[in-house]
C-alpha positions in Angstrom: 53.2 -11.7 18.8 50.2 -14.0 17.4 47.7 -11.6 19.5 49.1 -8.5 17.6 48.8 -10.5 14.0 45.2 -11.3 15.2 44.3 -7.7 16.1 45.6 -6.5 13.0 43.9 -8.9 10.8 40.5 -8.4 13.0 41.3 -4.9 12.5 41.8 -4.8 8.7 38.6 -6.9 8.1 36.7 -4.3 9.9 38.0 -1.6 7.6 37.3 -3.6 4.7 33.9 -4.5 5.4 32.7 -0.9 6.5 33.2 -0.1 2.9 31.0 -2.7 1.6 27.3 -2.0 1.1 24.4 -4.8 0.3 23.9 -5.6 -3.1 20.9 -4.0 -4.4 19.4 -7.4 -6.3 18.7 -8.8 -2.9 15.7 -6.9 -2.5 14.4 -7.9 -6.1 11.4 -9.5 -4.5 10.4 -6.6 -2.1 7.0 -4.8 -2.6 6.1 -2.4 -3.6 8.2 -2.2 -7.0 9.7 0.9 -7.0 9.1 2.8 -10.4 11.1 6.1 -10.0 9.1 7.8 -12.8 6.0 6.6 -11.1 6.8 7.9 -7.8 8.6 11.2 -8.6 6.7 12.5 -11.6 4.5 15.2 -10.0 4.6 17.0 -6.3 7.0 15.3 -3.7 7.7 16.2 -0.2 10.8 15.2 2.1 12.0 15.8 5.2 15.4 15.1 6.2 18.4 15.5 8.7 22.0 15.4 8.5 24.1 13.5 11.5 27.7 13.2 12.2 29.2 9.8 12.6 28.7 9.8 16.1 25.2 10.3 15.5 24.6 13.8 16.8 22.3 15.9 14.4 23.9 19.2 13.0 21.1 20.3 10.2 17.2 19.5 9.3 15.6 20.5 6.5 12.3 20.3 4.1 12.6 19.7 0.3 10.0 20.4 -2.3 10.6 18.2 -5.1 8.8 18.8 -8.9 9.2 15.7 -10.9 8.7 16.0 -15.0 9.4 13.5 -17.6 10.0 14.1 -21.1 11.9 12.4 -24.0 13.0 9.7 -21.5 14.7 12.2 -18.8 13.3 12.1 -15.5 13.9 15.7 -13.8 13.7 16.4 -10.1 13.8 20.3 -9.3 14.6 20.1 -5.4 13.8 22.8 -3.5 15.5 22.8 0.3 14.7 24.6 3.1 17.4 24.3 6.2 16.7 24.8 9.6 19.1 27.6 10.0 16.9 29.4 7.2 19.2 28.9 4.3 17.5 27.7 1.0 19.1 25.7 -1.5 18.2 24.1 -5.2 19.5 20.8 -6.9 18.1 19.8 -9.9 18.4 15.9 -11.3 18.6 14.4 -14.8 18.1 10.8 -14.5 18.2 8.8 -17.7 17.3 4.9 -17.5 19.8 3.0 -19.4 19.3 0.0 -21.6 20.5 -2.7 -19.0 18.1 -1.4 -16.3 20.8 0.8 -14.8 19.8 5.0 -13.9 22.4 7.5 -14.4 22.0 11.0 -13.0 23.6 14.3 -13.2 23.2 17.6 -11.3 25.2 20.9 -11.1 26.9 19.8 -7.9 27.7 16.3 -8.6 31.1 15.7 -10.0 30.4 13.2 -13.2 27.4 11.0 -12.9 25.4 9.3 -10.3 25.1 5.5 -11.0 22.1 3.3 -9.6 19.9 0.3 -10.1 16.6 -0.2 -8.9 15.5 -3.8 -7.7 12.0 -4.4 -6.0 11.2 -1.8 -3.4 14.6 -0.9 -3.6 17.1 2.1 -5.5 20.9 1.9 -4.6 23.2 4.6 -6.0 26.6 6.3 -5.6 27.8 9.6 -6.7 30.5 12.1 -5.6 28.5 15.5 -4.4 30.4 18.6 -4.3 29.6 20.1 -0.9 30.7 23.7 -0.1 31.6 24.6 3.5 33.5 27.7 4.7 34.5 29.0 1.3 35.9 25.5 0.2 34.2 22.9 -1.7 35.0 19.1 -0.8 34.4 16.1 -2.8 32.1 13.7 -0.6 30.9 10.3 -1.5 27.7 9.2 -1.3 26.3 5.8 -0.8 22.6 6.1 -1.2 19.3 3.9 -0.6 16.0 4.6 -1.1 13.2 2.4 0.0 9.4 2.2 -1.3 7.2 1.8 1.6 4.0 2.2 -0.1 2.7 4.2 -2.9 3.0 7.6 -1.3 6.1 6.9 1.2 9.8 6.7 0.5 12.8 6.1 3.1 16.2 7.2 2.2 19.6 6.8 3.9 22.5 7.9 2.6 26.1 7.2 4.1 28.5 10.3 3.1 32.4 9.4 3.2 35.7 11.5 2.6 38.6 9.2 1.8 36.8 6.0 2.6 35.8 7.3 6.2 32.3 7.7 7.2 31.4 11.5 8.2 27.6 11.1 8.6 24.6 10.1 7.1 21.6 11.7 5.8 18.0 10.4 6.5 14.9 11.6 4.3 11.4 10.6 4.7 9.4 11.3 1.4 5.9 11.7 1.1 4.2 12.0 -2.7 1.5 14.7 -2.7 -1.9 13.5 -4.0 
């Protein structure tokens, strides 16, 4: 009986910690410092992939991003080209809040994305409305970006539904000169 109880406690702890992510403030001293406006204004390219939770790569893509900054709003026009020949567009409108956090909206995001920058990192969470086979699914994203140098950033996002990770999106950003 004690063995079963221990196994249940260990299993429950595993489930609870699987949903936790690090606090972005732990990167406060990391350099170079990420300034979203400075990094994204202009042209940026990104290359990425989506992997199922087992690791299988099921989609690869290239993104051309045009960033503009007007009236305190950072607008990112993202043009996606997927390996299957399909194309898509997402336009983010990001606004820095008085407390230093960022809020973002896009047509395929439910509500607002909420994020915080610390040091070289951005952590933000949002619900993406993902169309699949004629249906739309609400997918929760735990999205992390890390600035490597003035032109290079790496992005890793966990995609969940009902708290269960379904896959990950990994991107490599390169700012155009």
